[in-house]
C-alpha positions as CSV (number, residue, x, y, z in Angstrom):
1,M,26.9,-60.4,42.3
2,N,26.4,-60.6,38.4
3,R,28.9,-57.7,38.0
4,F,31.3,-59.4,40.3
5,A,31.1,-62.6,38.4
6,R,31.6,-60.9,35.0
7,A,34.7,-58.9,36.5
8,L,36.1,-62.3,37.7
9,F,35.6,-63.9,34.4
10,N,37.1,-60.9,32.7
11,Y,40.2,-61.1,34.8
12,F,40.4,-64.9,34.2
13,I,40.3,-64.5,30.4
14,K,42.9,-61.7,30.5
15,G,45.1,-63.7,32.7
16,M,44.7,-66.8,30.4
17,L,45.7,-64.8,27.4
18,V,49.1,-64.0,29.2
19,V,49.7,-67.3,31.1
20,V,48.6,-69.8,28.4
21,P,51.0,-68.7,25.5
22,L,53.8,-68.3,28.1
23,G,53.2,-71.6,29.7
24,V,52.9,-73.5,26.5
25,A,56.1,-71.9,25.0
26,I,58.2,-72.5,28.2
27,F,56.7,-76.1,28.2
28,L,57.8,-76.8,24.6
29,I,61.2,-75.5,24.9
30,I,61.8,-77.6,28.2
31,W,60.5,-80.5,26.6
32,A,62.6,-80.2,23.5
33,V,65.7,-79.5,25.5
34,A,64.9,-82.5,27.8
35,K,64.3,-84.9,24.8
36,L,67.3,-83.6,23.1
37,D,69.5,-83.9,26.1
38,S,68.1,-87.4,26.9
39,A,68.8,-88.6,23.2
40,L,72.4,-87.3,23.1
41,N,73.3,-87.8,26.7
42,L,76.1,-90.5,27.0
43,S,77.0,-90.0,30.7
44,D,75.3,-93.1,31.7
45,V,77.3,-95.1,29.4
46,L,80.6,-93.5,30.2
47,W,80.3,-93.3,33.9
48,V,79.1,-96.3,35.9
49,N,78.4,-96.3,39.6
50,P,80.7,-99.1,40.9
51,K,78.3,-99.9,43.7
52,T,75.3,-100.4,41.7
53,G,76.7,-101.1,38.3
54,K,74.3,-98.7,36.8
55,G,75.1,-95.6,34.7
56,I,75.3,-92.2,36.2
57,Y,73.0,-89.7,34.3
58,V,74.3,-86.1,34.3
59,P,71.5,-83.7,33.3
60,G,72.5,-81.2,30.6
61,L,75.5,-83.1,29.3
62,G,74.0,-84.0,26.0
63,I,73.2,-80.4,25.3
64,L,76.6,-79.4,26.4
65,T,78.1,-82.0,24.2
66,V,76.1,-80.9,21.1
67,L,77.1,-77.3,21.7
68,T,80.8,-78.0,22.1
69,L,80.8,-80.3,18.9
70,I,79.1,-77.4,16.9
71,M,81.7,-74.8,18.2
72,V,84.6,-77.1,17.4
73,A,83.2,-77.8,14.1
74,G,82.8,-74.0,13.4
75,V,86.4,-73.3,14.4
76,L,87.8,-76.1,12.3
77,V,85.6,-75.2,9.2
78,T,86.7,-71.5,9.7
79,N,90.4,-71.8,10.3
80,V,91.7,-75.4,9.6
81,I,89.6,-77.0,6.8
82,T,90.4,-75.5,3.3
83,D,88.1,-75.4,0.3
84,P,89.6,-78.5,-1.4
85,I,89.0,-80.5,1.7
86,K,85.4,-79.3,1.8
87,H,84.8,-80.1,-1.9
88,W,86.4,-83.7,-1.4
89,F,84.1,-84.1,1.7
90,A,81.0,-82.9,-0.4
91,R,82.0,-85.3,-3.3
92,W,82.3,-88.1,-0.8
93,L,79.0,-87.6,0.8
94,N,77.4,-87.6,-2.7
95,H,78.2,-91.0,-3.2
96,I,75.9,-92.3,-0.4
97,P,72.4,-92.1,-2.0
98,L,69.9,-91.8,1.0
99,F,72.4,-89.8,3.1
100,K,73.2,-87.5,0.1
101,F,69.6,-86.6,-0.1
102,L,68.9,-86.1,3.5
103,Y,72.2,-84.2,4.2
104,S,71.8,-81.8,1.3
105,S,68.1,-81.1,2.0
106,I,68.7,-80.4,5.6
107,K,71.9,-78.3,4.8
108,D,70.1,-76.2,2.3
109,F,67.3,-75.6,4.6
110,T,69.4,-74.8,7.6
111,E,71.4,-72.3,5.4
112,A,68.3,-70.7,4.2
113,F,67.7,-69.5,7.8
114,V,71.0,-69.0,9.3
115,G,73.8,-69.2,6.5
116,E,75.6,-66.4,4.9
117,E,73.0,-66.4,2.0
118,K,69.6,-66.4,3.9
119,K,66.9,-67.3,1.5
120,F,63.8,-66.3,3.4
121,N,64.5,-62.7,3.5
122,E,62.3,-61.3,0.6
123,P,58.6,-61.3,1.9
124,V,56.1,-61.0,-1.1
125,L,52.4,-60.9,-1.7
126,V,51.0,-63.1,-4.5
127,E,47.8,-62.8,-6.2
128,V,46.3,-66.1,-6.6
129,G,43.7,-66.8,-9.3
130,T,41.2,-64.2,-10.6
131,S,39.2,-63.8,-7.5
132,G,41.5,-61.3,-5.9
133,V,42.8,-63.7,-3.1
134,K,46.5,-62.9,-2.1
135,K,48.9,-65.2,-0.3
136,I,52.0,-64.0,1.8
137,G,55.1,-65.9,0.9
138,F,59.0,-65.5,0.5
139,L,60.7,-65.1,-2.9
140,T,63.4,-68.0,-3.1
141,R,64.3,-67.8,-6.9
142,K,64.1,-64.8,-9.1
143,D,64.4,-66.6,-12.4
144,M,63.0,-70.1,-13.2
145,G,64.5,-70.0,-16.8
146,A,66.7,-72.9,-15.8
147,I,63.6,-75.2,-16.1
148,G,62.1,-73.5,-19.2
149,L,59.9,-71.0,-17.2
150,P,61.4,-67.4,-18.1
151,G,59.6,-64.6,-16.4
152,E,58.5,-66.9,-13.5
153,V,59.8,-66.9,-10.0
154,A,59.7,-69.4,-7.0
155,V,57.7,-68.2,-3.9
156,Y,57.8,-70.4,-0.6
157,F,54.4,-70.2,1.2
158,P,54.8,-71.3,4.9
159,Y,51.7,-72.8,6.5
160,S,50.3,-71.2,9.6
161,Y,51.0,-72.9,13.0
162,S,53.7,-74.9,11.3
163,F,57.2,-74.7,9.8
164,A,56.1,-76.8,6.8
165,G,55.1,-75.0,3.6
166,Q,55.2,-75.4,-0.2
167,V,57.0,-73.7,-3.2
168,V,54.9,-72.5,-6.0
169,I,56.1,-71.1,-9.3
170,V,54.2,-68.0,-10.3
171,P,54.6,-65.1,-12.9
172,A,56.8,-62.5,-11.7
173,S,54.1,-60.0,-12.6
174,K,51.8,-61.4,-9.8
175,V,54.4,-61.0,-7.1
176,K,54.5,-57.6,-5.0
177,H,57.2,-57.0,-2.5
178,I,56.2,-56.4,1.3
179,D,58.0,-53.5,2.9
180,K,58.4,-55.3,6.2
181,S,61.1,-57.3,7.7
182,A,61.3,-61.1,6.8
183,A,61.1,-62.2,10.5
184,D,58.0,-60.1,11.2
185,V,56.1,-61.5,8.1
186,M,57.3,-65.1,8.9
187,K,55.8,-64.5,12.5
188,F,52.6,-63.2,11.0
189,V,52.2,-66.2,8.7
190,I,53.0,-68.9,11.1
191,S,50.7,-67.3,13.7
192,G,47.8,-67.5,11.2
193,G,47.7,-63.8,10.8
194,V,47.2,-63.1,14.5
195,T,50.6,-61.5,15.2
196,E,50.6,-57.6,14.5
197,L,52.7,-56.3,11.6
198,D,54.2,-53.2,13.0
C-alpha cells in the first residue's frame, strides 16, 4: 500500500509540473487579453439595444480594433508618411513635457525588442566585484565616452521572474560575450536560471 501511495504521489507531482505552468500561462494570457479587450472595447458605447437602452458588448472587438489600428499605422508609416512629417511629429511631441518622457521611454523600450535595431541581442557575462560572482546581462552601449567614461560599457541586467531590470556601467574588460541566442539567455535569466541553455 505504501508503494502504491508513493506511486500516486509521484504521478501527482509529475502531472503538476506539466499542468501548473501550462494552466498559469494560459490563465495569464486569457486574463491579459480579456482586460485589454474590456478596456478598449467601445461596442457598448457605439451600439445600444433599442429595447433596453443598454450598450451591446461584443467580445473581442477591443482587441480587433487595436490590431486594425496598429496595421493601419504600419501601412501609413511605411507608404504614406515621409521623413519630414515624422520629424515634425517627433518635434511636436517633444513640446509636451510629461507625454514626451513617457512616449520616448516606451518607444525606445519597444524598439529595443521589436525594432529594426534590437538592443537586447548581445548577451554577456559580467564579473561583479572581486569575489568571482558573475551576472548575466545584455550589452546595450559599447562606449560610454559621451558621459566621460571611455573604456566602459552599459549592460542591462533583467531581474528573474520580471521584465524589470537595471542598467549598470562596467569596465569593458569585465564583460565576456556569451555564445548563445539572446532569446535563450533572456529566458534563462527571467526564469531565475531554471530554463535550460541548450
